[in-house]
C-alpha positions in Angstrom: -35.2 1.7 -36.2 -34.2 3.5 -32.9 -36.4 1.1 -30.8 -34.8 -1.9 -32.5 -31.3 -0.6 -31.8 -32.2 -0.1 -28.1 -33.5 -3.7 -27.8 -30.3 -5.0 -29.4 -28.1 -3.0 -27.0 -30.1 -4.3 -24.0 -29.7 -7.9 -25.2 -25.9 -7.4 -25.7 -25.5 -6.0 -22.2 -27.5 -8.9 -20.8 -25.3 -11.4 -22.6 -22.2 -9.6 -21.4 -23.4 -9.7 -17.8 -23.9 -13.5 -17.8 -20.3 -14.4 -17.0 -20.3 -12.1 -13.9 -23.7 -13.5 -12.8 -22.4 -17.1 -13.2 -19.2 -16.3 -11.3 -21.2 -14.6 -8.5 -23.6 -17.6 -8.3 -20.7 -20.0 -8.2 -19.1 -18.2 -5.3 -22.3 -17.7 -3.3 -24.2 -20.9 -3.9 -22.9 -24.2 -2.4 -25.7 -26.1 -4.2 -24.9 -24.6 -7.6 -21.2 -25.3 -7.1 -21.8 -28.9 -6.0 -24.1 -29.6 -8.9 -21.8 -27.9 -11.4 -18.7 -30.0 -10.2 -20.8 -33.2 -10.2 -22.1 -32.6 -13.7 -18.7 -31.6 -15.0 -16.9 -34.7 -13.7 -19.8 -36.9 -14.8 -19.6 -35.3 -18.3 -15.9 -36.0 -18.5 -16.4 -39.7 -17.4 -19.3 -40.1 -19.9 -17.3 -38.5 -22.7 -14.4 -40.8 -22.0 -16.6 -43.9 -22.0 -18.5 -42.6 -25.1 -15.2 -42.1 -27.0 -14.0 -45.5 -26.0 -17.2 -47.2 -27.1 -17.3 -45.2 -30.4 -13.8 -46.2 -31.3 -14.4 -49.8 -30.3 -17.6 -50.1 -32.3 -16.0 -48.3 -35.3 -13.1 -50.7 -35.3 -15.4 -53.7 -35.0 -17.6 -52.4 -37.9 -14.6 -51.8 -40.1 -12.9 -55.1 -39.3 -16.2 -57.0 -40.0 -16.7 -55.2 -43.3 -13.1 -55.6 -44.2 -13.3 -59.4 -43.7 -16.4 -59.5 -45.8 -14.8 -57.4 -48.5 -11.7 -59.6 -48.7 -13.8 -62.8 -48.9 -15.9 -61.4 -51.7 -12.9 -60.1 -53.6 -11.1 -63.4 -53.3 -14.2 -65.2 -54.5 -14.6 -62.8 -57.4 -11.0 -63.1 -58.4 -11.1 -66.9 -58.3 -14.2 -67.0 -60.4 -12.7 -64.6 -63.0 -9.5 -66.5 -63.2 -11.5 -69.7 -63.7 -13.2 -68.2 -66.7 -9.9 -67.0 -68.1 -8.2 -70.4 -67.6 -11.0 -72.3 -69.3 -10.8 -70.3 -72.5 -8.7 -71.0 -75.7 -9.0 -67.4 -77.1 -6.2 -66.5 -79.4 -7.0 -63.3 -81.3 -7.6 -59.8 -80.0 -11.4 -59.9 -80.3 -11.7 -63.2 -78.5 -9.3 -62.0 -75.7 -11.3 -58.8 -75.4 -14.5 -60.7 -75.1 -13.0 -63.1 -72.7 -11.8 -60.3 -70.4 -15.2 -58.6 -70.6 -16.8 -61.9 -69.4 -14.3 -62.0 -66.5 -15.2 -58.4 -65.5 -18.9 -59.3 -65.6 -18.2 -62.3 -63.3 -16.2 -60.1 -60.9 -19.0 -57.6 -60.8 -21.5 -60.3 -60.0 -19.4 -62.0 -57.4 -18.2 -58.9 -55.6 -21.5 -56.9 -55.8 -19.3 -53.8 -56.7 -19.5 -51.6 -59.7 -16.0 -50.1 -59.0 -13.6 -52.3 -61.0 -10.3 -51.4 -62.6 -8.1 -53.7 -64.8 -4.6 -52.6 -65.7 -1.9 -54.5 -67.7 1.1 -55.1 -65.5 3.9 -52.9 -66.9 7.2 -54.4 -68.1 5.8 -57.2 -70.2 6.4 -57.7 -73.9 4.2 -55.7 -76.2 1.2 -57.7 -77.6 -1.2 -56.9 -80.3 -3.9 -59.0 -78.7 -3.6 -57.5 -75.2 -6.8 -55.6 -74.2 -6.7 -52.0 -73.1 -6.8 -50.9 -69.5 -10.3 -50.5 -68.1 -11.7 -48.7 -65.0 -15.2 -47.8 -63.7 -13.8 -45.8 -60.7 -14.4 -42.6 -62.6 -13.2 -39.6 -60.6 -11.9 -41.9 -57.9 -9.3 -43.6 -60.1 -6.6 -41.7 -58.4 -7.3 -43.4 -55.1 -5.4 -46.5 -56.3 -2.0 -45.5 -55.0 1.4 -46.4 -56.4 2.2 -48.3 -53.2 -0.8 -50.5 -53.6 -0.1 -51.1 -57.3 3.5 -51.9 -56.5 2.5 -54.5 -53.9 0.0 -56.1 -56.4 2.6 -56.2 -59.2 5.3 -57.8 -57.1 3.2 -60.5 -55.5 1.1 -62.7 -57.8 -1.6 -64.8 -56.2 -2.0 -62.5 -53.1 -4.6 -59.9 -52.1 -3.7 -56.4 -50.9 -6.1 -53.7 -49.6 -6.0 -50.1 -48.8 -8.5 -47.7 -47.0 -9.4 -44.8 -49.4 -11.9 -42.0 -49.8 -14.1 -42.6 -52.8 -16.2 -40.0 -54.5 -19.2 -39.9 -56.8 -19.5 -38.0 -60.1 -21.4 -35.3 -58.1 -18.4 -34.9 -55.8 -19.9 -36.6 -52.7 -17.1 -38.4 -50.8 -17.5 -41.5 -48.7 -15.1 -44.0 -47.1 -14.1 -47.2 -48.9 -11.6 -50.0 -49.4 -9.8 -51.0 -52.6 -8.6 -54.6 -52.9 -6.0 -55.5 -55.5 -4.8 -58.9 -57.0 -3.5 -60.3 -60.3 -5.2 -62.0 -63.2 -3.5 -64.1 -65.9 -5.1 -63.5 -69.3 -4.3 -66.1 -72.0 -2.0 -64.7 -74.7 -2.2 -61.1 -73.2 -0.2 -61.8 -70.0 -0.6 -60.5 -66.4 -3.2 -57.9 -65.4 -3.9 -56.0 -62.1 -7.4 -56.3 -60.8 -8.8 -53.7 -58.4 -12.2 -53.8 -56.8 -13.6 -50.9 -54.8 -16.0 -51.3 -51.9 -18.1 -48.6 -50.2 -18.2 -48.3 -46.4 -21.1 -46.0 -46.4 -23.3 -48.5 -44.5 -20.7 -49.0 -41.8 -20.2 -45.2 -41.6 -24.0 -44.6 -41.2 -24.2 -47.3 -38.5 -21.3 -45.8 -36.6 -22.8 -42.3 -37.0 -26.1 -43.6 -35.6 -24.3 -45.2 -32.7 -22.4 -42.0 -32.0 -25.6 -39.9 -32.1 -27.3 -42.4 -29.8 -24.3 -42.3 -27.4 -24.3 -38.5 -27.5 -28.1 -38.2 -26.8 -27.9 -40.8 -24.0 -24.8 -39.0 -22.5 -26.6 -35.6 -22.5 -29.7 -37.2 -21.0 -27.6 -39.0 -18.4 -25.8 -35.8 -17.4 -29.1 -33.9 -17.1 -30.4 -36.8 -15.0 -27.3 -36.8 -12.8 -27.6 -33.0 -12.4 -31.2 -33.2 -11.4 -30.6 -36.0 -8.9 -27.6 -34.2 -7.5 -29.6 -31.0 -7.2 -32.4 -32.8 -5.3 -30.0 -34.6 -3.0 -27.8 -31.6 -2.3 -30.9 -29.5 -1.6 -31.8 -31.8 1.3 -28.3 -31.1 2.7 -27.9 -27.5 1.8 -31.3 -26.3 3.0 -30.6 -27.0 6.7 -27.1 -25.4 6.2 -28.8 -22.3 4.7 -31.2 -22.2 7.6 -28.2 -22.4 10.0 -26.4 -19.7 8.2 -29.4 -17.4 8.2 -30.0 -18.1 11.9 -26.4 -17.4 12.7 -26.6 -14.1 10.9 -29.7 -13.1 12.8 -28.0 -14.1 16.0 -25.0 -12.1 15.1 -27.2 -9.1 14.4 -28.6 -9.2 17.9 -31.7 -11.4 17.6 -30.8 -13.7 20.4 -34.2 -15.5 20.5 -33.8 -17.1 17.0 -33.2 -20.9 16.8 -32.8 -23.6 14.2 -35.8 -26.0 13.9 -34.8 -29.5 15.1 -36.1 -32.4 13.0 -35.1 -36.1 13.1 -32.1 -37.7 14.6 -29.5 -37.4 11.8 -26.3 -35.3 11.7 -28.2 -32.1 10.7 -30.5 -32.5 13.7 -27.5 -33.0 16.0 -26.0 -29.8 14.5 -29.2 -27.9 15.1 -29.4 -29.1 18.7 -25.7 -28.1 19.3 -26.2 -24.7 17.7 -29.4 -24.0 19.7 -27.6 -25.1 22.9 -24.7 -22.7 22.0 -27.3 -19.9 21.3 -29.0 -20.5 24.6 -25.7 -20.4 26.5 -24.6 -17.3 24.6 -28.0 -15.6 25.2 -27.7 -16.3 28.9 -24.1 -15.0 29.2 -24.9 -11.9 27.2 -28.0 -11.2 29.4 -25.8 -11.7 32.5 -23.1 -9.3 31.1 -25.8 -6.8 30.1 -27.3 -6.9 33.6 -23.9 -6.6 35.1 -23.0 -3.7 32.9 -26.3 -2.0 33.7 -25.7 -2.5 37.4 -22.2 -1.1 37.0 -23.5 2.0 35.1 -26.2 2.5 37.7 -23.7 2.1 40.5 -21.4 4.7 39.0 -24.2 7.1 38.3 -25.8 6.6 41.7 -22.5 6.9 43.5 -21.6 10.0 41.5 -25.0 11.6 42.3 -24.9 10.6 46.0 -21.4 12.0 46.4 -22.3 15.4 45.1 -24.1 16.4 48.3 -21.3 15.6 50.8 -18.8 16.9 48.2 -20.6 20.2 48.1 -20.5 20.4 51.9 -16.8 19.5 51.9 -16.2 22.1 49.1 -17.9 24.9 51.1 -15.9 24.0 54.2 -12.7 23.7 52.3 -13.3 27.1 50.6 -13.8 28.7 54.1 -10.5 27.1 55.3 -8.8 28.1 52.0 -9.9 31.7 52.3 -8.5 31.9 55.9 -5.3 30.0 55.3 -3.1 33.1 55.9 -4.1 33.0 59.5 -3.1 29.4 60.0 0.3 28.0 60.9 2.4 27.0 57.9 1.6 23.3 58.2 -2.2 24.0 58.5 -2.0 26.5 55.7 -0.4 23.9 53.4 -3.1 21.4 54.4 -5.8 23.8 53.5 -4.3 24.3 50.1 -4.0 20.6 49.5 -7.6 20.1 50.6 -8.8 22.8 48.2 -6.8 21.3 45.3 -7.9 17.7 45.8 -11.6 18.7 46.3 -11.5 20.5 43.0 -9.9 17.4 41.4 -12.5 15.2 43.1 -15.3 17.3 41.7 -13.9 17.1 38.2 -13.6 13.3 38.6 -17.2 13.1 39.6 -18.3 15.1 36.6 -16.2 12.9 34.2 -17.6 9.8 35.8 -21.2 11.1 35.3 -20.4 11.9 31.6 -18.9 8.5 31.0 -21.9 6.8 32.6 -24.2 8.7 30.2 -22.2 7.5 27.2 -22.3 3.9 28.5 -26.0 4.2 29.0 -26.5 5.7 25.5 -28.4 8.7 26.9 -26.2 11.4 25.4 -28.0 14.0 23.2 -26.1 16.5 21.1 -27.1 20.2 21.2 -25.8 21.1 17.7 -25.8 24.6 16.4 -23.9 26.4 13.6 -20.4 27.1 15.1 -17.3 28.8 13.7 -14.5 26.4 14.8 -11.8 29.1 14.3 -13.5 31.4 16.8 -14.1 28.5 19.2 -10.4 27.5 19.0 -9.3 31.1 19.5 -11.5 31.4 22.7 -10.1 28.1 24.0 -6.5 29.1 23.4 -7.1 32.4 25.2 -8.6 30.6 28.1 -5.6 28.3 28.4 -2.9 30.8 27.6 -2.1 31.5 31.2 -1.6 27.8 31.8 0.8 27.7 28.8 2.7 30.6 30.1 3.2 29.0 33.5 4.8 26.0 31.7 6.8 28.2 29.2 4.6 27.0 26.3 3.7 29.2 23.4 0.2 28.5 22.0 -0.1 29.2 18.3 -3.1 29.0 15.9 -2.9 28.2 12.2 -6.2 28.5 10.4 -6.0 28.5 6.6 -9.7 27.2 6.5 -12.6 26.3 8.7 -14.0 29.9 8.9 -17.4 28.7 7.8 -19.9 27.4 10.3 -20.3 23.7 11.0 -23.2 22.0 12.9 -21.6 20.8 16.1 -22.2 20.8 19.9 -19.8 23.7 20.9 -19.6 22.6 24.6 -18.4 19.2 23.7 -15.9 20.4 21.0 -14.6 22.9 23.5 -14.1 20.1 26.0 -12.1 18.1 23.4 -9.9 21.1 22.8 -9.3 21.7 26.5 -8.2 18.1 26.9 -6.0 18.0 23.8 -4.4 21.4 24.5 -4.0 20.6 28.2 -2.2 17.3 27.4 0.0 19.1 24.8 1.0 21.7 27.4 1.8 19.1 30.1 3.8 16.8 27.8 5.2 19.5 25.5 8.4 20.1 27.5 7.9 23.9 27.2 8.0 23.8 23.4 5.4 25.5 21.2 2.0 23.9 20.7 0.4 24.5 17.3 -3.4 24.3 16.9 -4.5 24.0 13.2 -7.9 24.4 11.7 -8.8 23.7 8.1 -11.8 22.5 6.0 -12.9 21.1 2.7 -16.3 20.6 1.0 -17.5 17.9 3.4 -15.5 18.1 6.6 -13.7 20.4 9.0 -10.7 19.4 11.0 -8.6 20.7 13.8 -5.3 19.3 15.1 -3.1 19.9 18.2 0.6 19.4 17.6 3.2 19.4 20.3 7.0 18.7 20.1 7.5 17.1 23.4 8.2 13.6 24.6 6.0 11.7 22.2 4.9 8.1 22.6 5.7 4.7 21.2 3.3 2.7 19.1 2.4 0.5 22.1 1.6 3.6 24.1 -0.5 5.1 21.3 -2.6 1.9 21.2 -3.8 2.7 24.8 -3.9 6.5 24.7 -7.8 6.5 24.6 -8.2 3.9 27.4 -9.8 5.1 30.6 -7.4 6.0 33.5 -4.4 5.0 31.4 -1.1 6.9 31.7 1.9 6.6 29.4 4.3 6.8 32.4 2.7 5.9 35.7 5.6 7.3 37.6 5.2 10.8 36.0 3.3 13.1 38.2 0.3 14.8 36.7 0.7 18.6 37.0 -2.5 20.1 35.8 -5.0 18.0 37.8 -6.4 15.7 35.1 -8.7 12.8 35.9 -7.5 10.2 33.5 -10.8 10.2 31.6 -10.3 13.3 29.4 -9.2 11.5 26.2 -11.8 8.7 26.7 -14.5 11.3 26.9 -13.1 13.2 24.0 -13.2 10.1 21.9 -16.9 9.6 22.8 -17.6 13.2 22.0 -16.0 12.7 18.5 -18.0 9.5 17.9 -21.2 11.2 19.0 -20.6 13.8 16.2 -19.9 10.9 13.7 -16.3 12.2 13.5 -12.9 10.8 14.0 -10.3 11.5 16.7 -6.9 10.1 15.6 -3.4 10.4 17.0 0.1 10.3 15.6 3.1 10.2 17.9 6.8 9.3 17.8 9.3 9.3 20.6 11.3 12.6 20.6 9.1 14.2 17.9 6.0 14.8 19.9 2.4 14.0 19.2 -0.4 15.2 17.0 -4.1 14.7 17.7 -6.5 15.3 14.8 -10.3 15.8 15.1 -12.3 15.5 11.9 -16.0 16.4 11.8 -18.6 16.3 9.0 -19.9 19.8 8.2 -23.6 18.8 8.5 -25.5 16.5 10.7 -26.2 14.0 7.9 -22.8 14.3 6.1 -20.3 11.4 5.7 -16.6 11.7 6.1 -14.5 11.0 2.9 -11.2 12.7 3.6 -9.7 15.0 6.2 -8.4 18.5 5.2 -5.4 18.1 7.6 -2.7 15.5 7.1 -1.8 12.8 9.6 1.1 12.2 10.2 1.7 16.0 10.2 3.7 17.5 7.4 6.7 18.2 9.7 7.0 14.6 10.9 10.2 12.8 10.2 9.7 10.4 7.3 11.7 7.5 8.8 10.5 7.3 12.4 7.0 8.8 12.2 4.2 6.4 12.9 0.4 6.7 12.7 -2.2 5.0 14.7 -5.9 5.7 14.6 -6.7 4.9 18.2 -10.0 3.3 19.0 -12.1 4.8 16.2 -14.6 3.3 13.9 -12.5 4.0 10.8 -9.5 6.0 9.6 -8.0 7.5 6.6 -4.7 9.2 5.8 
């Protein structure tokens, strides 16, 4: 019993999944959709034609049978009236016998056993008048009062009515009742009703309808099969083109569409292949150009290190002896020392960017306590903050457990974010927050300085971009810090996002997965921050691969 119940449940689930499967196939298959629409429209057309033919044939069969019935009824009535007119019956027995002979004649002439004879009401009572007679049995009630009224009021005319007749067993079938008047000697006027069955016409019509139905279904299946074959010839090249374009989009630039024939599909294949050839050539040129550019930056950076080291040594000597120089020379030595340091930082950043562009960066991950890392970074930058009048604060409700990260790169991100916050914070406090949840750890750097517009936020991670080109950089940045920070975050499969609003400051949030194989679902720190104004606060994810609130 348990096994039977399981099979039943599986079948029920299979039936319930059919609508979803049909809808899915309808959306994904052009061939199925085309065949379905063709068969549906063909079915509607065939149904309309079939209904029209069925109605027309049914009307013709009924009219033909009705004409035959009226002719037979008129012939039977005339024959019966002739028998009645030729008789000199005078007493009740003779009249009864005479009317029986007339009924026999009606049955013979009309080929119908359904006969009813009723004396017309309203005549004078007669002792010789025969009693009413009917062989309709259970169908006597089909002779309606309207038909009887028409027959009584119009002697010498025929009237008919469509009815539903029934046998003694209760089987019903369509029929026609024809009524007229007879004049019986001595007895007066009588109503004569003859019933005719239309079973033969109904059977013929049913056979025609069944034939039309079977032919219609066969025709729809034939149309569906022909459409399927024809559409297959058209859809198959389109499917090949779609698969080829998907492979091309995924990076397989060598794939092409087979070219066969001289029709429109072949023209499409040739045009597509020509486009693919041109695209492959251009991508190769761009790749070569990018590789040359990366090699040039890397080579220049490496080649500049030797003369830069020499210049740095000479500059340090001059810088150490600046007190013995005249004021102008002393100032020159200080400027030389500062710019050489900045030049050295710029070379280091260019080398790092070239490594990312070349895809040769390898993380050196290790279990790291981010709270301790942030504390060390803040202590290292506290003197810079004090020189700008900025108070550096740490808020760490979570994040005390280790996370697998590259501490050198995370420290570099922190240095860039905190340095930018100090420079643009207008001497106001900078708050660094650290928190974590089950799958991620996050840190944010919040300042309350100038802030940025949405247009400026969209470019904040661009290389060498500055929100205000006229604003002088005071802490010696290279313009590559945030771009490298973004690359460091992406290398950790993390997200570096920014919120900023003019007059309210900015907030940068770094979210990292706890493990090397974890996926980010949510961030433990909010963005926009909780103290952002609800009206003017805006959020932009920067150039990251994804974002969440």
